[in-house]
C-alpha positions as CSV (number, residue, x, y, z in Angstrom):
1,M,-15.8,-19.4,-0.3
2,K,-16.4,-15.7,-0.2
3,I,-13.6,-13.9,-2.0
4,V,-13.0,-10.1,-1.9
5,I,-10.8,-8.7,-4.7
6,A,-9.4,-5.2,-4.9
7,G,-8.3,-4.4,-8.4
8,G,-10.8,-6.9,-9.8
9,S,-11.2,-5.1,-13.1
10,G,-7.5,-5.5,-14.1
11,F,-5.8,-8.3,-16.0
12,V,-5.2,-10.6,-13.1
13,G,-8.4,-9.6,-11.3
14,Q,-10.5,-10.6,-14.3
15,G,-8.8,-14.0,-14.5
16,L,-9.5,-14.6,-10.8
17,T,-13.1,-13.4,-11.1
18,D,-13.8,-15.8,-14.0
19,F,-12.1,-18.7,-12.1
20,Y,-13.9,-18.2,-8.8
21,T,-17.3,-17.6,-10.3
22,Q,-17.0,-20.7,-12.5
23,Q,-16.2,-22.6,-9.3
24,G,-19.4,-21.4,-7.7
25,H,-17.7,-19.1,-5.2
26,E,-19.0,-15.7,-4.1
27,V,-16.9,-12.9,-5.5
28,I,-17.0,-9.3,-4.3
29,I,-15.0,-6.7,-6.2
30,L,-14.1,-3.4,-4.6
31,T,-14.8,-0.4,-6.8
32,R,-15.0,3.3,-6.6
33,K,-18.5,3.2,-8.3
34,Q,-21.8,2.7,-6.4
35,S,-22.3,-0.8,-5.1
36,H,-24.2,-3.0,-7.5
37,R,-24.4,-6.6,-8.7
38,V,-23.7,-8.0,-12.2
39,G,-24.6,-11.6,-12.5
40,N,-22.8,-13.6,-9.8
41,V,-20.4,-10.7,-8.9
42,Q,-21.1,-8.2,-6.2
43,Y,-19.4,-4.8,-6.7
44,C,-18.7,-3.0,-3.4
45,Q,-17.9,0.7,-3.2
46,W,-14.7,1.8,-1.4
47,L,-12.2,4.6,-1.3
48,Q,-15.0,7.2,-1.4
49,P,-16.1,9.5,1.4
50,D,-19.5,7.9,1.9
51,A,-18.5,4.4,1.2
52,K,-19.3,1.7,3.8
53,P,-17.8,-1.4,2.5
54,N,-17.6,-3.4,5.7
55,E,-21.3,-4.2,5.6
56,L,-20.7,-6.4,2.5
57,L,-17.3,-7.8,3.5
58,E,-18.1,-9.5,6.8
59,N,-17.4,-13.3,6.8
60,A,-15.1,-13.1,3.8
61,D,-12.7,-16.1,3.6
62,A,-10.0,-14.3,1.6
63,F,-9.0,-10.8,0.6
64,I,-6.9,-10.4,-2.6
65,N,-5.3,-7.0,-3.1
66,L,-4.2,-6.3,-6.7
67,A,-5.1,-2.6,-6.7
68,G,-2.8,0.0,-8.1
69,V,-2.0,2.0,-11.2
70,S,-0.5,-0.2,-14.0
71,L,3.3,-0.4,-14.3
72,N,3.0,-1.3,-18.0
73,E,1.1,1.7,-19.2
74,G,2.7,5.1,-19.9
75,R,6.2,6.5,-19.5
76,W,7.4,6.7,-16.0
77,T,7.4,10.5,-15.5
78,D,7.6,11.8,-11.9
79,E,3.9,12.2,-11.9
80,R,3.3,8.7,-13.1
81,K,5.7,7.2,-10.5
82,E,3.9,9.1,-7.8
83,A,0.5,7.7,-9.0
84,I,2.0,4.1,-9.1
85,F,3.3,4.5,-5.5
86,K,0.3,6.3,-3.9
87,S,-2.3,4.1,-5.5
88,R,-0.8,1.0,-3.9
89,M,-0.2,2.6,-0.5
90,Q,-3.7,4.1,-0.4
91,A,-5.5,0.8,-1.4
92,T,-3.4,-1.4,0.9
93,T,-3.8,1.0,3.9
94,E,-7.6,1.0,3.3
95,I,-7.7,-2.8,3.2
96,I,-5.9,-2.9,6.6
97,R,-8.4,-0.4,8.0
98,I,-11.3,-2.5,6.7
99,I,-9.8,-5.7,8.3
100,E,-9.3,-3.9,11.6
101,D,-12.9,-2.9,11.7
102,L,-14.4,-6.3,10.6
103,E,-16.0,-8.3,13.4
104,N,-15.3,-11.5,11.4
105,K,-11.9,-11.2,9.8
106,P,-10.8,-13.0,6.7
107,N,-8.6,-16.1,7.0
108,V,-6.0,-14.8,4.6
109,L,-4.8,-11.6,2.7
110,V,-3.1,-12.2,-0.6
111,N,-1.3,-9.0,-1.5
112,A,0.2,-8.5,-4.9
113,S,3.9,-7.8,-5.1
114,A,6.6,-8.1,-7.7
115,V,10.0,-9.7,-8.4
116,G,11.2,-6.1,-8.8
117,I,11.9,-6.2,-5.1
118,Y,15.1,-8.2,-5.9
119,P,18.1,-6.3,-7.4
120,T,18.6,-6.8,-11.1
121,S,21.4,-9.2,-11.9
122,K,22.7,-11.4,-14.8
123,A,24.3,-13.8,-12.3
124,A,22.3,-14.0,-9.1
125,V,19.5,-16.5,-8.5
126,Y,16.8,-15.3,-6.1
127,T,14.4,-17.3,-3.9
128,E,12.0,-16.2,-1.2
129,S,14.8,-16.5,1.4
130,S,17.0,-14.1,-0.5
131,T,17.7,-11.0,1.7
132,Q,18.9,-8.7,-1.1
133,K,16.5,-5.9,-1.9
134,S,16.5,-3.4,-4.8
135,T,16.9,0.3,-3.9
136,D,15.5,1.6,-7.2
137,F,11.9,3.0,-7.6
138,L,10.2,-0.3,-8.1
139,G,12.1,-2.0,-5.3
140,R,11.3,0.7,-2.8
141,T,7.6,0.7,-3.9
142,V,7.3,-3.1,-3.5
143,K,9.1,-3.0,-0.1
144,K,6.7,-0.4,1.3
145,W,3.7,-2.1,-0.2
146,E,4.6,-5.4,1.6
147,E,5.3,-3.5,4.8
148,I,1.8,-2.1,4.9
149,A,0.1,-5.4,3.9
150,K,2.0,-7.2,6.7
151,C,0.0,-5.2,9.2
152,A,-2.8,-7.6,8.6
153,E,-0.9,-10.2,10.7
154,A,-1.5,-8.1,13.8
155,Y,-5.2,-9.0,13.4
156,G,-4.6,-12.7,13.1
157,V,-4.9,-12.7,9.3
158,R,-2.4,-15.0,7.4
159,T,-0.7,-12.7,4.9
160,V,1.0,-13.8,1.6
161,F,3.0,-11.5,-0.7
162,T,2.7,-12.9,-4.2
163,R,5.7,-11.6,-6.1
164,F,4.7,-11.7,-9.7
165,G,7.1,-12.1,-12.6
166,V,6.4,-10.9,-16.1
167,I,2.8,-12.1,-16.5
168,L,2.0,-13.6,-20.0
169,G,-1.6,-13.7,-21.2
170,S,-3.6,-13.0,-24.4
171,G,-5.9,-10.5,-22.7
172,G,-3.4,-8.2,-21.2
173,G,0.0,-8.0,-19.6
174,A,3.3,-7.4,-21.4
175,L,3.2,-10.1,-24.1
176,K,1.3,-8.2,-26.7
177,L,3.9,-5.4,-26.8
178,M,6.8,-7.9,-26.7
179,A,5.4,-9.9,-29.6
180,M,4.2,-7.1,-31.8
181,P,7.6,-6.3,-33.5
182,Y,7.7,-9.8,-34.8
183,D,4.4,-9.3,-36.6
184,F,6.1,-6.5,-38.5
185,Y,9.3,-8.5,-39.1
186,I,11.4,-6.3,-36.9
187,G,11.7,-8.5,-33.8
188,G,15.1,-9.1,-32.3
189,K,17.4,-8.8,-29.4
190,L,16.5,-6.1,-26.8
191,G,19.6,-4.6,-25.3
192,S,22.3,-7.1,-24.5
193,G,19.8,-10.0,-24.6
194,M,21.5,-11.5,-21.6
195,Q,19.0,-10.1,-19.0
196,W,16.8,-12.6,-17.3
197,V,13.0,-12.8,-17.8
198,S,11.2,-14.4,-14.9
199,W,7.9,-15.0,-16.6
200,V,4.7,-16.7,-15.7
201,H,1.5,-17.7,-17.6
202,I,-1.7,-16.0,-16.4
203,D,-3.3,-19.4,-15.7
204,D,-0.5,-20.1,-13.2
205,V,-0.9,-16.7,-11.6
206,V,-4.6,-17.6,-10.9
207,G,-3.6,-21.1,-9.9
208,A,-0.9,-20.0,-7.6
209,I,-3.2,-17.5,-5.8
210,D,-5.9,-20.1,-5.3
211,F,-3.2,-22.5,-4.1
212,V,-1.9,-20.2,-1.4
213,I,-5.4,-19.4,-0.3
214,S,-6.2,-23.1,0.1
215,D,-2.9,-24.0,1.9
216,D,-3.0,-22.4,5.3
217,T,0.7,-23.4,5.9
218,I,1.9,-20.8,3.4
219,S,2.6,-17.2,4.5
220,G,5.0,-14.4,3.7
221,S,6.8,-14.1,0.4
222,V,5.8,-16.3,-2.5
223,N,7.5,-16.0,-5.9
224,V,4.9,-16.4,-8.6
225,T,7.2,-17.2,-11.6
226,A,7.6,-20.3,-13.8
227,P,10.3,-22.7,-12.7
228,Y,12.4,-22.1,-15.8
229,P,13.2,-18.4,-16.5
230,V,15.0,-17.6,-19.7
231,R,17.3,-14.8,-20.9
232,M,15.7,-12.1,-23.1
233,E,17.5,-13.4,-26.2
234,Q,15.9,-16.8,-25.8
235,F,12.5,-15.2,-25.0
236,G,12.6,-13.4,-28.3
237,K,13.8,-16.4,-30.3
238,T,10.9,-18.5,-28.9
239,I,8.4,-15.9,-30.0
240,A,10.0,-15.9,-33.5
241,E,9.9,-19.7,-33.7
242,I,6.2,-19.9,-32.7
243,K,5.2,-17.1,-35.0
244,R,7.5,-18.3,-37.8
245,K,9.0,-14.8,-38.1
246,P,12.7,-13.7,-38.1
247,H,14.6,-12.7,-35.0
248,W,17.1,-10.4,-36.4
249,F,16.5,-6.7,-35.7
250,P,18.3,-5.6,-32.5
251,T,17.0,-2.7,-30.4
252,P,20.0,-1.0,-28.7
253,A,19.7,-0.2,-25.0
254,P,20.1,3.6,-25.5
255,L,17.1,3.7,-27.9
256,L,14.9,1.9,-25.3
257,K,16.0,4.2,-22.6
258,A,15.2,7.2,-24.7
259,A,11.7,5.8,-25.5
260,L,10.7,4.4,-22.1
261,G,12.8,6.4,-19.6
262,E,13.3,4.7,-16.2
263,K,10.7,2.1,-17.1
264,S,13.2,0.7,-19.6
265,K,14.9,-1.2,-16.7
266,M,11.9,-3.6,-16.7
267,V,13.0,-4.6,-20.2
268,L,16.8,-4.1,-20.2
269,E,17.5,-5.6,-16.7
270,G,16.0,-8.5,-15.0
271,Q,16.2,-11.1,-12.2
272,N,16.5,-14.9,-12.2
273,V,13.7,-15.7,-9.7
274,K,12.7,-19.2,-8.6
275,P,9.3,-20.2,-7.2
276,T,10.7,-22.2,-4.4
277,V,7.8,-22.0,-2.0
278,L,5.2,-23.1,-4.5
279,L,7.3,-26.0,-5.6
280,E,8.1,-27.1,-2.1
281,H,4.4,-27.1,-1.2
282,G,3.5,-29.2,-4.2
283,Y,2.0,-26.7,-6.7
284,T,2.0,-28.1,-10.2
285,F,2.5,-25.5,-12.9
286,H,0.2,-25.6,-16.0
287,Y,3.0,-24.1,-18.0
288,P,6.5,-24.6,-16.6
289,K,8.3,-24.2,-19.9
290,L,8.2,-21.0,-22.0
291,Y,7.6,-22.7,-25.4
292,D,4.4,-24.3,-24.2
293,A,3.2,-21.1,-22.5
294,L,3.8,-19.0,-25.7
295,S,2.3,-21.7,-27.9
296,N,-0.8,-21.6,-25.9
297,L,-1.0,-17.8,-26.0
298,L,0.3,-17.0,-29.5
């Protein structure tokens, strides 16, 4: 297959690039730098005034859009939030323009999304058929992101919105920051500890994306989360058990809000999200249980 990845230098993009190149597929990564090749990976310039990416992108089997400023880095100032929003809208709008202009269009567009589209709740359980949508910054961003990506359907391109949970991996993502306090013996409950963490191992993120590309009966929203989410208290206790460190030092919610600002909602509030579409279509998770996932990574 010929796979085009926007955001290929990021945490998930690197995992996908490694996976597809090892499988012998052709990988093209969209970049702001001059087009060039490194080993088996072709880098294709885009989002620049003189860029002409279409020449390299004809006959692609799949587009994967992961592009956007990281949610995990930096405090969510007004300037940072604007960058998070605009980077996603700009990249996705450009992908739709490219698809429109291609003579031979891809079979599928897999567009990154997030479980933040669902309202935070300690009681609700969300599946892809849930109609409730969050109205906070992240919810509005994800909703608009998906709306733009959906335009690919007008050109006959099957479109999938992969709604990622908290991605766990040793090379990036949130796990390093979540586990670090335990190395200094100050790990413990964050906020109430009752908030849900809908997590997923990076291997299952890569596996799920490849799965939806291969299964042409899947379209629309797909929750990319492990089947067994846990509450934050259990998440911390599992880290402590694996690291053989104490779980005793609570961090009050006001302190996290002061340190992280609006981004603290990602830690203090959560959603119980189930990967119903993946399970119904027969995807087998590498790491369905948190203990096994963290044992592998920690």
